[in-house]
N, C-alpha and C positions, 0 to 999 in steps of 0.2 A: 302368595298371602305372607310368606317370609317377610319379617322386617316390619311388616305394617301394623304389629301389636307394642302398644308400650310395654315396658318393663316392670314398670310398677302397677299396682292395682290388682286386681281380682284374676283369679283362673279364669274363672268363666262369669258371667252376667246373663240371668235369663227373665227375659222378656215375656209378654203376650197378655193375654186377656185373662179376666176371673174365670175359673175354673180350666186354665192349661196345665193343670200341676206344678207350675213353677216350683214352689215349696215342697214336693213329694219328690219330685224328679231331682232339684236341686241338693236335696240331702243326701239322696243315692249317689249324685256324681260327688258331689264332696266326698264321702266316704272312699270311694273308687278310687278317687286324686290323693287321698291320704291330705285333707286341707280341710279346715273350717268350712262350715255353713253361716250365712247371714240374709232373713229373709228383713228386708226392708219395713215391712208392715209391723213384723213383730219389734223391731227397733222403734218404730213409731212410738208403740204401745209402752215400752219399756222405757224410754225418754221421756214420756208425756203422762204417763201413769193414765193412761185414758183408751178408751177402744175408739178403734176407728169411727163407727157408728157413730158414739157419743160426739167426738171432735166434731163430722160431718151436720150432725143436726143441731148441736150447739154454737156453733162458730163458723159454719156454713163450709162448702168445696173449699172456695179460695184458701181461707186460713189453712184447712185440710193440706193443700196442694202447697202450701207456702212451709209446712212444716216439713213435710213429703220432701221437697227438693232440698231442703238444709240437712237430711239424714242422707240421703241418698247422695249427694255430692259428697258428705263426709266419708260415708262405706266406700264410695269409688276411690277416695284418695288413702284411705286406712286399713282396707279389708284385703287381704291376699288369696282368701280362698272360693268360692263359689257363692255368687250373691243372686236370690230373685228379688225383683221387682215389683211392686207392687204394679195392677193392670194399666193405670193409667200416669204412673211417673212418668212414661218417656213423653206424654203428650206436653209435660211440660219442657219449655225451649232451651233453659239452662241446663236439665238433667238430657237431652236429647243431644245437646252439643258434647256436655260432658264426656257421654259415652264412646264417643270418637276415639279410634285407638284401643279398644278395648275389644274383647273376644266377647262379642253380643251374640247370644243366640235367642230368637224367635221361638218358641211354642208356640204352634200354630194350630187353633180347633174349631171346627166348626160351631156355628151357633147352638145346634140341636145339643150336640154332647157334651158341651163346656157349658150349657143352660141345664142340663141336666145334672151336673155336678154341683151348682150351685143354686138348684131352686128353694131348698129348703134352710136357705141361710139368710141372713140379715142384711143385707149389702145395701147400702142407700142408692147405689145409683139405678137397681133394677127394681125399687119398690115402686108400686102403683097400681094403675089398674091391669096391665099387660105387660110382665116382668120378662116375658121371651119375647115379645114383641121388642121391648127396649133393651134387652140382653143384645139381640140381631142386630139392634141399630146402632148401638156404641161399638159394637166388635168390627163391623163395617167402616163404620166415621176411623177405626184406628188401626186398622189393617196396614194402609200405605205407610203410616208413620211408624210402626210397627218393623214394616221389612226394610226402610229407608236405614233405620238406625242398627238393622243386623248384621252380622256377619256370613252368618246363613240362617235357613229357616228348617225346623224341625216338625213335622207333624205330631202334637201332642197325642194325637186320638188313632195312632199307627199301634199302639200296641199298651201292655202295661208299663208303668213307670219304669222298671229295671231296663225293658227292652229299648224304652226314649233315651234313658241314660247311656245304654251301650250306644246308640246311633249316633248320640251328641259327641262320647269320646272317640269313635272312629271320625266322625266328621273336624274335631279338634285336632287330633294327631295329623290329618291330610291336610291341615289349612296350616300348621306349624312348619310342615314339612313343603308347602306349595303347590301341594298336589291339587288339584282342582274335583271334586266330587260333589256330585249330587248338586248340583247349582241352584240357585231360587228360581223359586215357580215364576 
């Protein structure tokens, strides 16, 4: 993998579905690497002055995805630390394309564990009569895209966030030296 990564851009980009722990693991990873951390969902809130549920409800999902795309593309160009993308960001073709050449790590979580982490939240995508079923359906629909966009996949349910960050650090070190460790599932 040596030479496949761009010299510019983030140290690592975490992708995955809601509840995978991208923000929590991302902060730990950034701390261990001695770099800054950016969560693009937080950047959206900061730049718009509005919550994500408010944007979804008032302006619709398409408008939210446009805002998200612009924020993500800007962060990928300007940030040098660890970045956590919102769960649906990579589903936007411009974002998926922009991830090429970056150290993209897919934090994979199974539907039951992921849903347990977000069940009491106000996530607009899983609102409705059967939020667990909706969560599982969306996760399944996105998995192939997450795998395709990533350099490697890490089981986000395989331990505490510190453990997941350690796995990522090990995998990144091997990826940068060209060693093959833990191929994609």
